Residue, then its C-alpha position, 0 to 999 in steps of 0.5 A: m253151755r250152763i249146766i242144768d239140772f233137768d231130773a229136779p224139775f222133772h221129778r217135780y212136775l212129776t210129782d205134782w202129776m202123781r197127787e193131781n191125778a192119783g184119784r184116775f189110776r187103780n194102783a201105782e203101777a197103773m200110774e207107772e204106764q204113764a211115765g213115757e207119755i208125761y216126760l214127753r209133756f215135761i219137755n215139750r213143756r215151756a219152763d222159766w228155769l229155761d228162760g221160756r223154752t222147753p227141754a226140747d227146744y233147749f238141746a235142739a239148738f246146739e250144733d256144736a258137737d264139740e261143745l256138747v261133749r265137753a258138756l260131758a265131763e263138765y256134768e259129771a265134774a259137777g255131781v249133776s245127771v247127764p241130761e238124756l236130751m243132750l246125749s240124744r242131740i250129740v248122736q243126732l249130730g251124728e258124724p262131727s260127734v264122733k272126733p270129740l267121743l274119741a277124745l274123751v275116750r282117750d283121756e285118762q284124765a276123765g272120769e270112767a263114767v263119763r268114759q263109759t258115757a262116750l264109749n256108749l253114745l260111739i255104740e250108738l253112732d255105729t262107726t267103725e273108728p273106735m275100734d283100735d282104741c276099745f282093743r286098746l282098752i280091753d287089752r288093759a283090763e283087769a277084772d270087773d274092768a266096766l270100761a273094757e265092758v263097754a269096749s267089748e260091747l262096741l266091738q260085738n256092735l262092729g261084729a266080723a270088722a273087729v275079729p281081724g284084730m281080735l285074733e291078732r291078739l290072743d297070743c299076748a293078751n292078759e286072762h281078762a282080755l283073753a276071755i273078753y275076745l274070746d266071749l266075743l270071737c265064739n260068735f265067729p266060728g271057724d278059725e281054729r285058734i278060737y276053739t285052741y284057746t277056748m279048750r285051753e283055758f277051760l282046762r287051765r280056767h278052774d274059776r272060770r270054767a262055767l265061761f268057758a264051757s258055755l263058750l265051747s257049747r256055743l261053737g258047736d265043735a263035737r271035739a270038745l266033748e271029751a273034755l268035757g265029760r273028763v271034767i264033769q266027773m270031777e269031784d272038785l266041781g261047783y253046782l253052777d261049773y256042772l250045770e254049764i257043762a251038762n248043758a254044753i255037752e247035751a247041746l253039743g250032742g253028748e249024754p251028760g248022765a244022771r244030774d243027781r249029784d249032791f252039792t249040798g254046801d255049795p253057795y250057788y246051789e243052796s242060794l237056787a234051794r232057798m228061792q224054790 
């Protein structure tokens, strides 16, 4: 497959269209509302740079999922944006795309961006096959791990099918992986381990109190009220933590008390104050 930049011709087409039609619209926002229609015209318009074919027809002609998935990495290596039409075609091909996409996800020599793209396409394909791969990616997660975040989205998409595997990993998960698993598991309350680990992390992870307070709220277990009520009185509490804990207490049927503490100097509080 040739590496073809579809963005540049579209931007030229869009620029020409806007120049020719500027007088028909009140403002730029009104013109932008036509972007979807303009794109459809572009992909269904015969192009010299595609030997007379339309962009839509160009990718529709590809039947080999392996070839299209290989092209993902080739586009990234060439520094060219992957055409949306190619991504759509990979999804349209369905099951034959799963195996090559999984191979790309597992290729640690491939760039992180293209592996994320492969995971996102697997989400669209709605398959359970990447589940173990997602567990491996999350188990090795570090702070701000974009690949692990996409893996968590795929597990979320799988719903209850992913719950047993996540529960098995709670005992040995690092702190980053544990936060990801608990965030997902709190959508499926019922197993005592979910509450136990979430409460432990709320009391232990002072840097993530807001997150774990929100998870306790989502679990809906009133046993959390005692610990939440104790922590909300601590003097070292930041404004964001305070808000999330107060909201969790209210959601669980408790009373957080007066919200008149002085958080002057807290970065989050000050940023909100500047916006008002």
